[in-house]
N, C-alpha and C positions, 0 to 999 in steps of 0.2 A: 344336346340341351344347352350347353354353355355358349357354343359358337353363335347361334342366332341371337341369343340374349345380348351378348357383347356387341355384335354388329348393330343391333337395333338401338342400343344405348348410344353408340357412336353416331349413328345417323341422326338421332333425335337431338343429340348434344350440339351438333353443328348446324341444325336447322335455323332458319332466320337470316341466313346470308345467301346471296345469289350463288348459284352452283359453279360458275365459271372461275378460272384461276385468279384473275385480278382481285375479285371480291374475297376469295378464300385467303389470299395472301394479306389483303388488307385486314381481314378479320383476325388473322394470326398476329399482325402488328398491333392491333388494339387490345386483343385478349389472348395472349399466347398460351396461358395455362388451359383455358377451356378448349381451344382448338387442338392443342397437343393431346389432351385427354380424349377428345372426340376421335381423332385419327388413330390414336393408339388403341382405343377400345375396338374400333372397326378392324384394325389389323390383327389384334389378338383373336377376335372372333373368327376372322378369315383363316387364321393359322390352325386353330383348334377344331375347325369344322370338318377337316378331312376324315377323322375316324367315323363320324356320323354318316358321311357320304359312303364310306367303305362298307359300313354295316348295312345301309340301305341297299347298296348295289349287291351285296351278298344275298339279301333276302330276295331281290328281284331275280338274281341269277339261278335260283332254285327252279324256276319255270321258264324264264326268258333270258337265257345267258347272253345272247347277242346284245339285247338292249341294255342289260346290266353292264357289260363290258364297255360299250360305247358311251353310255350315260355316265358311268363312274369315272372313266378316263377323261372325258371331256370336261366334266365338272372339276376334277382335280387339277387338270391343266389350267383351267380358268382361275382356280384359287392361286396357283403359282403366279399367273400373270398379275393378279391383283396385288400380290405381295411385292412384285417388282414395282408396280405403280406406287405402292406405299413408300418404297425406298426413295423414289424420285420426289414424292411429296415431302419426305423428311428433309432431303437436301435443300429443296426450295425454301422450306421454313427456316432452315439454318442460314440461308442467304439473307433473309429478312433480319435475322438476329445479328449476324456478324457484319453485314454491310448496311443496307437500308431497304425500305419497301420499294422504292423506285428502281434500284439496281436489281433486286430480286425479280420484280415484275418484268423488267426488260430482258433479263437472262432467260426466264421461262418463255417469254413471247418469242425470242429469237431462236430458241431451240425446240419450240413446240412442234410436234409432228415429225421430229427427227426419227429416222428409221432405227429400229432395234429388232432383234430376232423374236422378242416376245410379241411383237405386232402380229405375228402369225397366229397367236392364240386368242386374238380378239373374238373370233367367231366361236371358239370353244367357251368363252365366258358366257355368251348368250345362249348358244344352242345346247350346251351341256345340260342345263336345267330342264329344258323342254324334253330332251331325249330321256333323261332320268325320270321325269314325271310320267311320260308315256309308258315307260317300262314299269313303273310302280303301279300304274293303273291296269296295264295288260296282265301283270302278274298277280293282281288282286291284293297287293300289299296296301294300297290306298284306294279309296273310292274316287269317283270322278271329281268331287268338290275339293278333296285334299290334293289330288294330282294337279288340278288347275291352280290351286294356291301355291304349290311348289313351283310350278312353271312361271309364276310371276317374277321370280328372281331374274329371268331373262331381261326384264325391263329396268333392272338396276343400272344406272349410268356407269360407264367404265372409262378408264383413262386417268390421267394425272390431274390432281387437285380438283376433283369433282365433288361438289358439295351435295346438299340434300335437296331433293325435289319431292313433290307429292308421290311420284312413282317410286322414289327411293323408299319412302315409308311404307307404301303398299307392298312393295317387293319383299322387304326384309320382315315386315309383319307377317306376310304370308308364309315365309320360310319358318319363322318362329312358331306360327300356329300349327304347322305340320310336324316339324322335327322335334319340338319340345315334348309333345305327347308321345311321339314315336320313341324318344329317348327314355321317357319314364316307363313305357311299356317294355322296352328292351331290358332295362335294369331289373324290373320286376321279374321278367322271365329268367334272367341270369341268376338272380337270388334264389328263385324257386328251384332251378336246376342244380345250383350248388348245394342247397339243402337236401335235395334228393340224393345227391352223390355223397352226402355225409360231411360236407365242408362246414366247419364251425363258423358262426357269425363273426367271432373274433378274428378269424383269418381274413375275412372280407374287409373288416375294418382296418386290419393291418396293412393290406394292400393299398387301401385308400390313403392311409397315413404315409406310407412309403412314397406314393406318387406325389403327395403334397410336399413332403420333405425334399424330394428330389427336385421338384419345380422351384421351391424356394432357394435351394442351393445353386441351381443353374442361374436363377435371376440374380443372386448375389455375385456370382462369378462374372456374369455379364456386366454388372455395374463396375466391378473392380477392374475389368479388362483382362 
């Protein structure tokens, strides 16, 4: 539920600038706070998306284990690759801050397309969502319309310093339209199952509080170094 919402917020926040890297760097130079927030929200959504992918793959695996394994693995590898790209984005933005826009743009241009092992996962970024969507449809987890909406994530631009296009908005909106209701349904089922097993509501709230407290503590430790 949270992953698609954060990613969509990030995509919309950086809309209005051309998607290629010189314009993204120029946008950061003129409005660093907004661009930092946009890229950070997208990365946060990308990171927290994996549990939703795992749950969906588990549901698919009940009847279509091969599609679940391939789809879940490919999508997860794709999320790893996007996290790597986000690290490069962050470094490029810091070059704008500590040097200047011209130097940062030249550095990115000179190194753009340099080989790294994550390049092998580019296909996984795109194909994984299609395989997962086909699996969800074949397993009866999603109808055809929701499966097609999920597969639109394959159209989300990939690589370093990629901004927002119309396809970006369509892709992430499609993801949100599918996974947010799926997350709500999953939570409701989990609550009903817990109540049937005699788990008290306070216990569930306690787990939620523990997760939030742990997240806050990790964020604080990360800032302190």
